[in-house]
N, C-alpha and C positions, 0 to 999 in steps of 0.2 A: 562293039556297039555300032549299030547302023546309024545313018543320018536321020532316019525316021525316029529311032529310039531317042536320039539326042533332042530332036524337036519336041517330042512328047514330054521328055524330062524338063526341058526349058519351059514348056507351057505349064506343066504342073507346078514348077517353081514360081512362075509368074503369078499363077492363080493363088498360091499359098501366100506370096508377098502381098498381093492385093487384099486378101482376106485379113491379114495382119494390119495393114494400113487402114482399111476402111471399117473393120469390125472390132478387132481385139484392142487396138490402141484407144480408139474413142470409147469403147466399152469400159476399159480400165479407168479412164479419166471420169467417165460418167459415174461409175460406182464410187470412185474416190470422192467425188462431189457429194454424193448421198451420205457416205460415211462421215465426211467432214461436217455436214449439216448436223448430224447426230452428235458428233464430238464437240461441236461448238455450244451445244445445249448443256446446261447444268445437269448433273446426274438425276436430280429430282424432277427435271422436266422431261427426261427421255422416257419413251415408252418401249424402246428397243435399244439394245447395246449396239454401238457402232460396228463392231466386228461381224455382226450377223448379215450385214449388207453383202459381204463377200460370198454368201451362199447363192447369190444370183449367177455365179459361174457354173452352177450345176445344170446341165442341159435338161430340158423338159420340166424339171422341178421349178426352174426359174420363172416359168410362165405364171404359175400360181403365186410363187413367192414374191414376185414383183408387185402384185396387189398389196400384199402384207407390208412390204417395205415402204411403198408410197404412203399407205395409211399411217404407218408409225412415224415416218419422217415428218409428215405434215402435222400429225398430232403433237410430236415433240417440238416442232417449230412454233406451233400455236401456244403450247404451254410455256415455252421460253419467252416468246413475245409478251405473254401475259405477265410472266415473272419479272421481266425487265421493264414493263409498262411501255412497250413499243406498240404504237398504233399502226396497223396495216390491214387494209381491207382486201388485199389481193390474195391472201392465203387460201380462202375458200375457193376462189377461181383456179388457183394453182393446184389445189387438191383434185378438183374436177378434171383439169387438164392431165394430171398424172394418171388418173384412173382411166381416162380415154386412151392414153398411150398404152396402158396395160391391156385394155380391151382390144386395141389394134394388134398388139403382139399375140394375144390369144387367138384372135381371128385369123392371123396369118398361118395358123396351123391347119386351117381348112384347105384341102388341096385345091389348087387353082386360084385361091383368093389372095395369097400372099403378095403376088405381083401387083395387084390392084391397090393393096393397102400400103405398099412400101413407101411411096412418095409422101402419103399422109403421115405415116409413122415417123419418117425422118423429119418432116417439118414440125409436127407437134412435139415429137420427142426432144428435138433440139430446143424448141421453145420452153418446154418444161425444164430441161437441164439448165438453161440460162436463168430461168426464174429461181431455181434453187441456188444457183451461183449468186444471184442478187440477195437472196435471203442470207446466205453465208457472209457476204460482204457487209450487210446491214448489222449482223450480229458481231462481226469483228470491229465495226466502227462505233458500236453503241456501248456505253459504259455498263459493265456488269454490276447489278445491285446486290 
C-alpha cells in the first residue's frame, strides 16, 4: 500500500467515525425517546405500537414515515395526558414543531436545498426532541390513574 492509499483509507475511516458520532448515535437516542414516549402511554392511549418507531431506520421510507410517527406519538401523548388528567397546553405546539421538522427533512431531498435547511433542521429537531423528553419525564413523574 502506498502512502496515498493509507491517507485515503484514514480519511474514509475518519468520515465514517464522524458519521457515527454525529448521525447514527444521536439518531438512535432520538428514536429511543420517541419509542419511550409511546411505551410510557397506556396501551389504550397509544395510536401506534412503540416498536414501529424503529422503521425510521429505513432510508427514504423514513422521510414519509417520520410524519406518521410524529402524528401518532403526539396523539398518543394527548390521549395519555387526558387519561391521567394532566393539563398541558404545549402539546399542540410540540406537534406543529415536529411536523415542521418532518417538512425540513423532506425538503432536504431537494438537490441543493439540504445545506440551507441543515442548521434549521438541527435547531428545531433538537428542540422537538427535548420537548418529547420533557413529556416523557412528566409521564414518569405523574401518578398513573
